[in-house]
N, C-alpha and C positions, 0 to 999 in steps of 0.2 A: 565470290568474295569481292566486295567493293572497296576500292582504295579510299584514302582520305580525301582525294581530290574529286571523288564522285565518279571516277572512270574505272573500268574494269582493268585490273593489273595484268601485265604480261611479263612475268618474271623470266620467262624463257625466250625473250624477244630475239635473241641472237643465236638461237639453237640451230640455225641453218649451218653454222660453222662445223657442227659435229655430224651433219647429215641427217638429223632427225626429221627434217621436213623435206619431202620430195617434191611437193607441188610448189612451183616457183611463185604462182599467183597468191597462194595462201601464205607463203613466207613473206612476200612483200606486204600483204595486208597486216600480218602480225608485227612485222618490223616497223611499219609506219605507226601503228597504234601504240607499239611499245615505246618508240622514241618520243611520240607526242606525250605519252603518259609520263616519261622520264622528265620532260621539261616541266609539266604541271606538278609532278611530285616534288621536284626540287623547290619550286616556289611555294608549294603548299606546306612542306615540312620545315622550311627554314624560318627563323625569326623574321619579323617584319623589318625591312631595311628603312633607312631614312627616306629614300625615294618613294617607297610604298606609303609610308606615313604621310608624306607631303601630298601624294596623289589623293589619298583618302580625305585629307584635310581640304584639298581643293574641291572635291565633290561636295563637302559640307558647305564651303563658302558659296559655291554655285547654287546650292539648295537654299542658302540664306537669301541670296538675291531673288531667287524664284519666290520665296516666301513673302518678301516685301512687295514684289511686283504684283503678285496675285492679290494681296490684301490692300494694295494701294487704293483701289476703287472703293473698297469697304471703308477705309480710313477717310476718304474724301466725300463719301456719300452724304452724310448729314449736311455738310457745308454746301455741296452742290444742290441738294434738295432745297435748302433754304434760299440760296441765291437765285435759282431758276424757277422756284415755286412750282415744282412738279409733284405729282401724286405718287403713291407707292407703286402703282402699276407701271408707270413710266420709269421710276427708279429701279424696279425689278428688271426691266429690259436692259438698262445700262449695266446693272450688276451681272446679268446673264451673258452679255455680249462677249466679254473677255473669256468667259468659260466656254462659250461656243467655239471661239477661236482656238482654245486649248484642246477641245475635242478634235477639231479638224487637224491640228498639229500632231496630235497623238496618232490619229488614224493614217495620215497621208505623208507627214514629214519624218516621223520617227523611224518607219521602216527603211528609209533611205540610209540609215546608219549601218544596216546590215550589208549594204552595197558599197558605200563610199567611206565607211569608217566612222567610229565614234567621235574622234577628234574634229574632223571636218564639219560634222553636223552640229556639234556643240558650238563651234565658232559661228556657224550660220544662224543658229537660234539666238545667240546673243546679239547679233546684228539686228535681227527682227525686233527683239525686245527693246533695244535702245531706240530705234526709230519709232516704234509704236508708242513708247512712253513720252517722247518729245512731242509727237503729234497730239497725244491725249492732253498734254498741258496747254496746247493751243486751241482746244475745242471750245466752241461757243454754242453748241446745241446738243441735245440728247442724241440725235442722229449721227453727228460727227464724232461724238465721244464713243458711241457704240462701235462705229467703224474702226476707230483707232485702237480700241480695246480688242477687237477681233484680230487686228494685225499683230499687236503685242502677244495676244493669246496663241497665235500660231507658233511663235518661238517658245513660249512657256510650255505649251502642250507637248512639243517635241523634246524639250530639254529633260524633263523628269524621266520618261521611259528610257532615255539613253544614260542619264546620270546615275540613276538608282542602281542599275546593275554594275556600273563601274566600281562603286565602293566595295562590292563583294568580289569583283574580279581582281581588284588590286590587292586584296587581302590574302593572307595565308589561310589554311583550313581552320586552325584553332581560333582565329579572331574574326571569322567572316561575319558572324551575327553581330558581334560588337562593332565591326566596321559599318554595318547597316545602321545600327543605332546611332553611331557617331555622325554618319552622313545625314540621317534624318533630323538630328538636333539642329542642323543649319536652318531648317524651315521655321520652326518656332522662334529660334533666336533672331532670324531675320524679321519675323513678324513682331517680336517683342521690341527689339532695338529700333526697328523702323517705325513701329507704332508710337513709341515715345517721341521719336524725332518728328513724326507727323503731327503729334499733339502740340509740340512746340511750334511747328510751322503753321498750324491752324490758328494758333494764338497770335502770332506776329506777322503772318503773311497769308496769302490766299491759298485755296486748294490746289491751284496750279503748281505750287512748289512741291507738293506731295509727289506728283508725277515727274517733275524735273529731277528730284532726288533719285527716283527709280532709274531714270535714264542715265544719270551719272554713275550709279552703282553697276548697271549692266555694261556700260562702256569700260569701266575699270576692270571688270572680270573678263571682258573680251581681250584686253591687253595681257592680263596675267595668264589666261588660258593659252593664248597664242605661244607664249614662251615656255610654259611649264607642262601643259597637258601632254601625256604620252598615250599612244595606242596600246590597249591591253593585250597581253599574250593570247587570251582565249579567242579574240577576234582574229589575230594574225595567224594562229595555228589552223583555224578552221576555214577562214575565208581566203587567206593567202593573196592579199592585194599586191600590186607592184611595190617592190622594195620591202617585202615582208621580212626577209632575213635580216636586213640592216636594222629595221625597226625593232625586231625581236631581240637582236643582239644588243642594241642600245638599251633596251629595257633590262635585259639580263645583267649587263655590265653595271648599270646604275644601281641594281639591286645586290651587287656583290657576287654574281655568279659568272662562271666561265662562258664565253660566247660559243656559239655553234659554228662549225665549219660549213655546214650546209643545212638548209631547212629540212626538217623531217619529211620524208616522202608522204604524199597524200594517200590516205587509204584507198584501196582499189574501188570501193563503192563510191568514192568522191564525197565532197562536203554536202551537208544537208542544204536543201534549197531554202532560201529566205523569201517566203511569200505567204500570202494569206492561205494559199492552198496547203502549205506545210502545217500551219497551226490548226487547220481544220481537218488534217489527215486522220485516218483511222489510228487509234491508239493515243492521239493527242487531243482530239476534239473535245472529249469530256473534261479534261483539265482546263482547256481554253475557256469553255463556256462557264464552268463552275467559278473559276477565278474572276472572270469578267462580271458575272452576275452578282457575286458577293461584293465586289468592289463597287459596282453601280448602286446597289441598295445602301451600302454603308455611306457612300459619299453623298447620297441625297440628304442624310441627316447632317453630315459634316458641313456641306455647303450651305445648308439652312442656318447652322450656327455661325459659321464664318461670315456669311453675307449679311445676316440680319441682326446679329447681336448688337452692334453699335447703334443702329437705328431704333431697336426695341428699348435699349437703355435710354436713348434720347427721348423716346415717347413717354417715358416715365417722368419727364421734367428735368432731367439732368443735362448738363452742357455737352456740346459736341466734343470738347476736350476730355471730359470724364468718360464719355462713351468710348473714345479711342483708347483711353487708359484701361478700360474694362477689357477691350479686345486684346490689348497688349498683355494683360494679366493672364488671359487664356493661353496666349502663346508662351509666356514665361513658364507656366506650369507644364506646358507641352514638352519642354526640354526634359523634365523628369520622366514623362511618358515615353519619349524616344529612348532615353538611356535605359529605362527599365527593360526594354526589349533585349538590349545587348547584355545587361547584367544578369537577367534570368538565364541567358545562354541556351544550351540545348536541353535543359531540364524539362522543357515544355514544348510540344510541337507548335510551330508557328500558326497553323490553322486554329488550334484550340486557344492559343494566346490571343489571336485576333478576335475570336468570338467573345472572349471575356471583356476585352476593351469595348467592343461594340455594345454589349449589354450595359456596361457602365455608362457609356455616353447616352444611351437611350434613357436611363433612369434620371440622370441629372438634367438633360434637356427638358424632360417632362416637368421636373421640379421648377426649373427656370420659368416655365410658362405659366406658373400659378398667378403671378401678378406682381404687385408692388413690393419691393424689398428695400431696406436701407442700403447705403453704399457698401458697407463692409460685407453684407450678405451677398450682394451682387458680385463683388470681387471674389468671394469664396466660391460661389457657384461657377463663376467663369474659370477659376483655377481648377476645379474638379472636372469641368467639361474639357478643359485643355489637356489634363492628364490622360483621360480616356480617349479623347479625339486623336491626339498625336501618337499615342501608343498604338491605337488601332490602325492609323494610317501607315505607320512604320511596319507593323507586322503583316498587314495585308499586302504591302509592297513586296515584302520578303516572300510571301506565298506566291505572288504573281511571278517574281523573278525565278524562283525555284521550279516553276511549272514548265519552263521552256529551256531547251538546250542552247548553247551559245550561237549556233548558226542562224537560229530563228528568233533569238532573244529580243532584239530591238523590235521586230515585227510583233511578236507575241505580247511583250510588255506594253508596246504601244497600243495594241488593240485592247488589252485588259484595262489599262489606265484611260484609254480613250472612251471606253464605255462609262467609266467613272466621271470623265469630263462631260459626257452627255448629261449625266445626272446633275452635274454641277451647273450646266448651262440651263437646264430646265427648272431646277429647284428654286433659285431666287425669284424668277418670274412667276412660277406657280404659286409660291408662298405670297408674293405680292398680290396676285389675283385673289387668293383666298382672303387676305386682309381687306382688299378692296370690296369684296362681296359681303363683308360684314362679320367674318369669323373672328373670334377674339384670340388673343395670344396663346392662351392655354390650349384651345382646340387645335390651332395650327401647330404648336410645338409638339403636342401629343401625336398628331398625325404624322409629322415628319420624323419623329423619333422612332416610330414603329418600323420604319424602313431599316434602321440599324438592327433591330431585333430580328427581322426577317433575314438579313445578311448573316447574322450570327447563327441562326438555325440552319442555313444552307451550308455554312462551313462545318458545323458540328456533325451534320448528317453525311458529309462527303469527305471528311478530313483524311481518311485512309487512302482515298483514290486520287486526291488532287496532286500529290507529289509524284514526280516521275520515278518509276521503280528502280532505275539504275543510278539515281542521283542522291547524294548526301551532301552536296555543296553546290554552290553556284558557278564554280569554275568550269 
């Protein structure tokens, strides 16, 4: 029987007192797992405290800043292209550079959170994002702009694999998927509000102001996170860093629970190793590859839409400001897509839900590629794409998080999302090359949308095997 927290329950954890267990090593193992289960069970079964709600809200705010910073290059692209007189191939390189940095951050920086803690790494990523955005605003060439976007991308790429699981780890069992949806709302809201702000900035200032706004937002979240962000219990119980008991008791007290006199003893088998060897170990490798491959395929379509939508709208003869508004409309409807994941709840498996969103994005991306449309139709298409795009991103992130246990979660999620970042890094430049070689918008849109369809097929064909057999939650 699996408990609500996703761990095996040990109702007789203290049975050694009656002499029912003779083997002392076995008793220590069951006592350790029983006490750890008790802590998780208390947090999972209790209503969400104000501390937990604020922590989940903070993950959403961080995701909002991430959403703006990722899309800032997209917002500024038409103005940069016009000012510097660069072709689409060069613009594709500029768009891809930040995404390449994000891939590197996911692969190499995110796993450090399994060693040094979630809080420390989030603070470090915000520092990188702030510096990178300031330097991007000072760029005067495609080469310099690409380099600064790689720097900011390192922080952005590490932030999401750490931040996404936090929303689920801060939540109780009943609200875990809703917490994921609420966290995910931050990204499209950041893109929406930031997009409208960028549209105003592009009317009354230069594109440099778009990046300066991103730097200010990242710096603000750095200060807020320093004072508010708490280390989650899942990490403290499994990894046991220095001061783990004090940090765990601080979290429990703020959530209205009694503190512990001592940290539950570590299981005799020890904590799981946090390494790439662990996520590719026997019994885990299939889930790792499936989650990463599905994410990679889907995000090829996602980043084609996010990166090229404003430019393709501008190519139809509309202003840079309207092109940015179109992108913001996509993000606005993405809020509904994120919330729909939480509202549907557990009535539909995450893998099947993600596949449905992927198919929807494929359909509307293909329609968008047909050609000229009036403004109202373009906005409607952007809204439909936003609904399925962000619903798909939210649900596939949940699939990836649930595929890994806490001890290797930052590493596993970092790898899964890193593969998606690779797709993101390749896609804008690849699409730019296709345009440069003479392919029309319909052909390119159809080709890129088929990637989402392949990702959906992969999830549907493996949906029963991608979830860890002992897990019903992310805690």
